[in-house]
C-alpha positions as CSV (number, residue, x, y, z in Angstrom):
1,X,-0.1,0.0,-0.1
2,X,1.6,3.4,-1.5
3,X,-0.7,5.7,0.8
4,X,-2.1,6.2,4.1
5,X,-5.8,4.3,3.0
6,X,-6.7,1.4,5.3
7,X,-5.9,-2.1,3.8
8,X,-9.3,-2.9,3.1
9,X,-12.4,-2.6,0.7
10,X,-15.3,-2.2,3.1
11,X,-16.5,-1.6,6.5
12,X,-20.0,-2.1,8.4
13,X,-22.0,1.1,9.1
14,X,-24.2,0.4,11.8
15,X,-27.3,3.0,11.5
16,X,-29.5,1.3,14.5
17,X,-28.8,4.1,16.9
18,X,-30.7,6.7,17.5
19,X,-28.3,9.7,16.6
20,X,-27.5,8.3,12.9
21,X,-31.0,7.2,12.6
22,X,-31.8,11.0,12.6
23,X,-28.8,12.0,10.2
24,X,-30.3,13.9,7.0
25,X,-29.0,13.8,3.3
26,X,-26.1,16.3,3.5
27,X,-24.5,14.2,6.6
28,X,-24.9,10.8,4.5
29,X,-23.1,12.3,1.8
30,X,-20.4,13.7,3.9
31,X,-19.8,10.4,5.6
32,X,-19.8,8.3,2.0
33,X,-17.5,10.7,0.6
34,X,-14.9,10.2,3.6
35,X,-15.2,6.4,2.8
36,X,-14.5,7.1,-0.7
37,X,-11.3,9.1,0.3
38,X,-10.2,6.5,2.2
39,X,-10.4,4.2,-1.0
40,X,-13.2,2.1,0.2
41,X,-15.3,0.2,-2.2
42,X,-18.5,-0.7,-0.7
43,X,-20.2,-0.4,2.8
44,X,-22.7,-3.0,5.1
45,X,-25.7,-2.0,6.5
46,X,-26.4,-4.7,9.2
47,X,-29.9,-4.8,11.2
48,X,-32.2,-3.1,9.3
49,X,-34.8,-4.3,11.7
50,X,-34.5,-4.7,15.4
51,X,-36.8,-6.2,18.0
52,X,-39.3,-3.6,19.8
53,X,-39.4,-5.7,22.9
54,X,-40.5,-9.1,23.8
55,X,-43.5,-9.4,22.4
56,X,-43.5,-13.0,21.7
57,X,-46.9,-14.2,20.4
58,X,-48.2,-17.3,18.3
59,X,-48.4,-14.9,15.5
60,X,-45.0,-13.6,15.9
61,X,-42.4,-16.2,17.5
62,X,-39.7,-14.2,17.3
63,X,-41.6,-10.9,18.6
64,X,-42.1,-7.6,17.1
65,X,-39.6,-5.6,15.1
66,X,-39.2,-2.2,13.9
67,X,-37.6,-1.4,10.4
68,X,-35.5,1.6,9.3
69,X,-36.9,1.6,5.8
70,X,-40.1,2.4,4.6
71,X,-42.7,-0.3,5.0
72,X,-46.4,0.2,4.7
73,X,-48.7,-1.0,7.8
74,X,-49.2,-4.9,7.4
75,X,-46.8,-5.4,4.7
76,X,-44.4,-7.7,6.3
77,X,-46.0,-9.7,9.2
78,X,-44.6,-8.9,12.7
79,X,-42.7,-5.8,11.4
80,X,-43.5,-1.9,11.2
81,X,-41.3,1.0,10.1
82,X,-40.1,3.1,12.9
83,X,-42.0,6.5,12.7
84,X,-40.5,9.7,11.6
85,X,-37.1,10.2,9.8
86,X,-35.5,6.7,11.1
87,X,-37.2,5.2,8.4
88,X,-35.6,7.1,5.8
89,X,-32.3,6.1,7.0
90,X,-31.1,3.2,4.6
91,X,-32.7,5.0,1.6
92,X,-30.5,8.4,2.3
93,X,-27.6,5.7,3.1
94,X,-28.1,4.4,-0.2
95,X,-28.7,7.6,-2.4
96,X,-25.3,8.9,-1.0
97,X,-23.6,5.5,-2.0
98,X,-25.1,6.1,-5.6
99,X,-23.8,9.6,-5.8
100,X,-20.3,8.4,-4.6
101,X,-20.3,5.2,-6.8
102,X,-20.0,2.9,-3.8
103,X,-21.7,-0.4,-3.3
104,X,-24.0,-1.4,-0.4
105,X,-24.8,-4.8,1.1
106,X,-27.9,-4.6,3.2
107,X,-28.5,-6.3,6.3
108,X,-32.0,-7.8,7.3
109,X,-33.8,-8.2,10.8
110,X,-31.6,-8.9,13.9
111,X,-33.3,-11.3,16.3
112,X,-32.0,-11.4,19.7
113,X,-34.4,-14.3,20.7
114,X,-33.1,-16.3,17.9
115,X,-29.7,-16.3,19.1
116,X,-30.2,-16.7,22.7
117,X,-32.2,-19.9,21.3
118,X,-29.2,-21.4,19.3
119,X,-27.5,-21.1,22.5
120,X,-29.9,-23.2,24.4
121,X,-32.0,-25.3,22.3
122,X,-31.9,-24.9,18.6
123,X,-35.2,-25.3,16.7
124,X,-35.7,-25.9,13.2
125,X,-39.2,-24.4,13.4
126,X,-37.8,-21.2,14.7
127,X,-35.1,-21.2,12.0
128,X,-37.6,-21.8,9.0
129,X,-39.9,-19.1,10.6
130,X,-36.9,-16.4,11.0
131,X,-36.0,-17.4,7.4
132,X,-39.5,-16.9,6.1
133,X,-39.4,-13.5,7.5
134,X,-35.8,-12.4,6.3
135,X,-37.1,-13.7,2.7
136,X,-39.9,-11.1,3.0
137,X,-37.8,-8.3,4.2
138,X,-35.2,-9.1,1.5
139,X,-38.0,-8.9,-1.4
140,X,-39.1,-5.8,0.0
141,X,-35.5,-4.1,0.4
142,X,-34.6,-5.2,-3.4
143,X,-38.0,-3.8,-4.6
144,X,-37.0,-0.8,-2.9
145,X,-33.2,-0.2,-3.8
146,X,-32.4,-2.2,-6.6
147,X,-31.6,-0.3,-9.9
148,X,-29.3,-0.2,-13.0
149,X,-26.7,1.6,-11.0
150,X,-25.6,-1.8,-9.5
151,X,-25.0,-0.2,-5.9
152,X,-26.9,-3.1,-4.3
153,X,-24.1,-5.7,-4.1
154,X,-25.6,-8.5,-1.7
155,X,-27.4,-9.1,1.6
156,X,-26.2,-9.8,5.1
157,X,-27.7,-13.1,6.5
158,X,-27.4,-11.4,9.9
159,X,-26.7,-14.6,12.0
160,X,-23.0,-14.6,12.8
161,X,-22.4,-18.6,13.0
162,X,-20.2,-19.1,16.3
163,X,-17.5,-22.0,16.7
164,X,-18.7,-22.6,20.1
165,X,-19.3,-26.0,20.8
166,X,-23.1,-25.7,21.9
167,X,-23.2,-24.7,18.2
168,X,-21.3,-26.9,16.1
169,X,-24.1,-30.0,16.3
170,X,-26.8,-27.8,15.1
171,X,-24.8,-25.8,12.1
172,X,-26.3,-28.3,9.4
173,X,-29.6,-27.9,10.4
174,X,-29.1,-23.9,10.6
175,X,-27.6,-24.1,7.1
176,X,-30.5,-26.2,5.7
177,X,-33.4,-24.2,7.6
178,X,-32.1,-20.5,7.7
179,X,-29.0,-20.2,5.4
180,X,-30.1,-22.1,2.4
181,X,-33.6,-20.2,2.0
182,X,-31.9,-16.9,2.4
183,X,-29.5,-17.7,-0.4
184,X,-31.9,-19.2,-2.7
185,X,-33.9,-16.4,-2.4
186,X,-31.4,-13.6,-2.8
187,X,-29.7,-15.7,-6.1
188,X,-33.2,-15.9,-7.5
189,X,-33.3,-12.0,-7.4
190,X,-30.2,-11.6,-9.2
191,X,-27.7,-14.2,-9.2
192,X,-25.0,-11.5,-9.2
193,X,-26.2,-10.6,-5.4
194,X,-23.7,-12.1,-2.8
195,X,-25.5,-13.9,0.1
196,X,-22.9,-14.1,2.9
197,X,-22.6,-14.3,6.7
198,X,-20.1,-13.2,9.4
199,X,-19.2,-16.4,11.3
200,X,-16.6,-15.9,14.5
Protein backbone atom coordinates (compact mmCIF):
# COMPACT_ATOMS: atom_id res chain seq x y z
CA UNK A 1 0.00 0.00 0.00
CA UNK A 2 1.60 3.27 -1.14
CA UNK A 3 -0.70 5.74 0.63
CA UNK A 4 -2.29 6.19 4.03
CA UNK A 5 -5.62 4.52 3.18
CA UNK A 6 -6.58 1.43 5.20
CA UNK A 7 -5.87 -1.98 3.68
CA UNK A 8 -9.49 -3.02 3.42
CA UNK A 9 -12.24 -2.65 0.83
CA UNK A 10 -15.31 -2.15 2.99
CA UNK A 11 -16.76 -1.62 6.44
CA UNK A 12 -19.88 -2.22 8.50
CA UNK A 13 -21.94 0.94 9.01
CA UNK A 14 -24.45 0.37 11.80
CA UNK A 15 -27.41 2.71 11.61
CA UNK A 16 -29.49 1.26 14.48
CA UNK A 17 -28.38 4.12 16.68
CA UNK A 18 -30.76 6.91 17.63
CA UNK A 19 -28.34 9.65 16.55
CA UNK A 20 -27.43 8.10 13.18
CA UNK A 21 -31.08 7.34 12.46
CA UNK A 22 -31.74 11.08 12.40
CA UNK A 23 -28.95 11.97 9.94
CA UNK A 24 -30.14 14.05 6.99
CA UNK A 25 -29.04 13.55 3.41
CA UNK A 26 -26.15 16.03 3.68
CA UNK A 27 -24.71 14.18 6.66
CA UNK A 28 -24.85 10.89 4.76
CA UNK A 29 -23.20 12.51 1.75
CA UNK A 30 -20.31 13.69 3.93
CA UNK A 31 -19.95 10.29 5.59
CA UNK A 32 -19.83 8.36 2.31
CA UNK A 33 -17.53 10.93 0.71
CA UNK A 34 -15.11 10.32 3.58
CA UNK A 35 -15.25 6.57 2.87
CA UNK A 36 -14.40 7.18 -0.76
CA UNK A 37 -11.42 9.33 0.21
CA UNK A 38 -10.13 6.27 2.06
CA UNK A 39 -10.54 4.22 -1.13
CA UNK A 40 -13.29 2.05 0.36
CA UNK A 41 -15.41 0.31 -2.25
CA UNK A 42 -18.45 -0.82 -0.27
CA UNK A 43 -20.21 -0.65 3.06
CA UNK A 44 -22.60 -3.00 4.83
CA UNK A 45 -25.68 -1.79 6.69
CA UNK A 46 -26.55 -4.55 9.18
CA UNK A 47 -29.66 -4.84 11.33
CA UNK A 48 -32.14 -2.95 9.14
CA UNK A 49 -34.86 -4.15 11.50
CA UNK A 50 -34.54 -4.72 15.22
CA UNK A 51 -36.71 -6.24 17.96
CA UNK A 52 -39.06 -3.85 19.74
CA UNK A 53 -39.29 -5.93 22.90
CA UNK A 54 -40.41 -9.31 24.10
CA UNK A 55 -43.77 -9.29 22.32
CA UNK A 56 -43.66 -13.01 21.57
CA UNK A 57 -46.91 -14.60 20.45
CA UNK A 58 -48.13 -17.48 18.32
CA UNK A 59 -48.39 -15.07 15.37
CA UNK A 60 -44.95 -13.56 16.08
CA UNK A 61 -42.78 -16.26 17.73
CA UNK A 62 -39.68 -14.07 17.38
CA UNK A 63 -41.47 -11.00 18.72
CA UNK A 64 -42.19 -7.77 16.86
CA UNK A 65 -39.72 -5.60 14.96
CA UNK A 66 -39.25 -2.04 13.72
CA UNK A 67 -37.59 -1.24 10.40
CA UNK A 68 -35.31 1.57 9.27
CA UNK A 69 -36.72 1.54 5.74
CA UNK A 70 -40.15 2.49 4.38
CA UNK A 71 -42.86 -0.11 4.94
CA UNK A 72 -46.63 0.04 4.72
CA UNK A 73 -48.68 -1.10 7.71
CA UNK A 74 -49.22 -4.86 7.62
CA UNK A 75 -46.96 -5.37 4.59
CA UNK A 76 -44.69 -7.82 6.44
CA UNK A 77 -46.01 -9.70 9.44
CA UNK A 78 -44.63 -8.70 12.85
CA UNK A 79 -42.76 -5.73 11.35
CA UNK A 80 -43.56 -2.01 11.24
CA UNK A 81 -41.58 1.00 10.09
CA UNK A 82 -40.14 3.13 12.84
CA UNK A 83 -42.01 6.46 12.78
CA UNK A 84 -40.41 9.69 11.61
CA UNK A 85 -37.01 10.21 10.02
CA UNK A 86 -35.63 6.83 11.12
CA UNK A 87 -37.48 4.94 8.38
CA UNK A 88 -35.55 6.99 5.79
CA UNK A 89 -32.11 6.06 7.14
CA UNK A 90 -31.40 3.24 4.69
CA UNK A 91 -32.77 5.27 1.78
CA UNK A 92 -30.47 8.20 2.54
CA UNK A 93 -27.42 5.98 2.98
CA UNK A 94 -28.03 4.29 -0.37
CA UNK A 95 -28.61 7.60 -2.15
CA UNK A 96 -25.21 8.73 -0.88
CA UNK A 97 -23.64 5.47 -2.05
CA UNK A 98 -25.09 5.97 -5.54
CA UNK A 99 -23.79 9.54 -5.65
CA UNK A 100 -20.27 8.45 -4.69
CA UNK A 101 -20.08 5.23 -6.69
CA UNK A 102 -19.98 2.82 -3.76
CA UNK A 103 -21.56 -0.60 -3.42
CA UNK A 104 -23.89 -1.48 -0.54
CA UNK A 105 -24.73 -4.77 1.14
CA UNK A 106 -27.93 -4.79 3.18
CA UNK A 107 -28.61 -6.59 6.41
CA UNK A 108 -32.03 -7.87 7.40
CA UNK A 109 -33.68 -8.27 10.83
CA UNK A 110 -31.56 -8.85 13.90
CA UNK A 111 -33.40 -11.33 16.14
CA UNK A 112 -32.02 -11.42 19.66
CA UNK A 113 -34.41 -14.19 20.74
CA UNK A 114 -33.29 -16.45 17.89
CA UNK A 115 -29.62 -16.10 18.81
CA UNK A 116 -30.37 -16.80 22.45
CA UNK A 117 -32.34 -19.88 21.39
CA UNK A 118 -29.38 -21.11 19.35
CA UNK A 119 -27.29 -21.11 22.51
CA UNK A 120 -29.89 -22.97 24.57
CA UNK A 121 -31.99 -25.28 22.42
CA UNK A 122 -31.83 -25.12 18.62
CA UNK A 123 -35.21 -25.19 16.86
CA UNK A 124 -35.81 -26.07 13.21
CA UNK A 125 -39.24 -24.43 13.40
CA UNK A 126 -37.85 -21.16 14.72
CA UNK A 127 -35.10 -21.22 12.07
CA UNK A 128 -37.64 -21.63 9.28
CA UNK A 129 -39.84 -18.90 10.78
CA UNK A 130 -36.91 -16.51 10.97
CA UNK A 131 -35.87 -17.40 7.41
CA UNK A 132 -39.37 -16.75 6.08
CA UNK A 133 -39.41 -13.29 7.64
CA UNK A 134 -35.94 -12.52 6.28
CA UNK A 135 -36.96 -13.59 2.78
CA UNK A 136 -39.97 -11.26 2.93
CA UNK A 137 -37.71 -8.42 4.06
CA UNK A 138 -35.06 -8.99 1.40
CA UNK A 139 -37.68 -9.09 -1.36
CA UNK A 140 -39.02 -5.77 -0.09
CA UNK A 141 -35.54 -4.24 0.15
CA UNK A 142 -34.71 -5.42 -3.35
CA UNK A 143 -37.87 -3.80 -4.69
CA UNK A 144 -37.01 -0.55 -2.88
CA UNK A 145 -33.32 -0.24 -3.69
CA UNK A 146 -32.40 -2.30 -6.76
CA UNK A 147 -31.67 -0.25 -9.86
CA UNK A 148 -29.36 -0.25 -12.88
CA UNK A 149 -26.54 1.48 -10.99
CA UNK A 150 -25.40 -1.79 -9.44
CA UNK A 151 -25.16 -0.14 -6.02
CA UNK A 152 -26.94 -3.01 -4.27
CA UNK A 153 -24.31 -5.74 -4.22
CA UNK A 154 -25.60 -8.31 -1.75
CA UNK A 155 -27.31 -9.23 1.50
CA UNK A 156 -25.84 -9.99 4.91
CA UNK A 157 -27.70 -12.91 6.50
CA UNK A 158 -27.44 -11.56 10.09
CA UNK A 159 -26.80 -14.78 12.03
CA UNK A 160 -23.12 -14.80 13.00
CA UNK A 161 -22.37 -18.50 13.23
CA UNK A 162 -20.26 -19.26 16.27
CA UNK A 163 -17.52 -21.86 16.63
CA UNK A 164 -18.63 -22.46 20.21
CA UNK A 165 -19.15 -26.14 20.95
CA UNK A 166 -22.85 -25.53 21.65
CA UNK A 167 -23.37 -24.39 18.04
CA UNK A 168 -21.37 -27.02 16.17
CA UNK A 169 -23.85 -29.87 16.27
CA UNK A 170 -26.63 -27.60 14.99
CA UNK A 171 -24.78 -25.97 12.09
CA UNK A 172 -25.94 -28.43 9.37
CA UNK A 173 -29.57 -27.86 10.35
CA UNK A 174 -29.03 -24.11 10.60
CA UNK A 175 -27.64 -24.17 7.06
CA UNK A 176 -30.58 -26.19 5.75
CA UNK A 177 -33.36 -24.30 7.54
CA UNK A 178 -32.05 -20.76 7.61
CA UNK A 179 -29.08 -20.04 5.34
CA UNK A 180 -30.16 -22.11 2.34
CA UNK A 181 -33.61 -20.46 1.97
CA UNK A 182 -32.02 -17.01 2.21
CA UNK A 183 -29.28 -17.80 -0.30
CA UNK A 184 -31.81 -19.29 -2.71
CA UNK A 185 -34.06 -16.22 -2.44
CA UNK A 186 -31.16 -13.81 -2.94
CA UNK A 187 -29.77 -15.64 -5.97
CA UNK A 188 -33.27 -15.96 -7.42
CA UNK A 189 -33.56 -12.17 -7.42
CA UNK A 190 -30.22 -11.66 -9.16
CA UNK A 191 -27.48 -14.26 -9.41
CA UNK A 192 -24.85 -11.51 -9.18
CA UNK A 193 -25.90 -10.58 -5.65
CA UNK A 194 -23.75 -11.94 -2.84
CA UNK A 195 -25.33 -13.89 0.01
CA UNK A 196 -22.93 -13.96 2.93
CA UNK A 197 -22.50 -14.31 6.68
CA UNK A 198 -19.98 -13.20 9.31
CA UNK A 199 -19.00 -16.24 11.41
CA UNK A 200 -16.75 -15.98 14.42
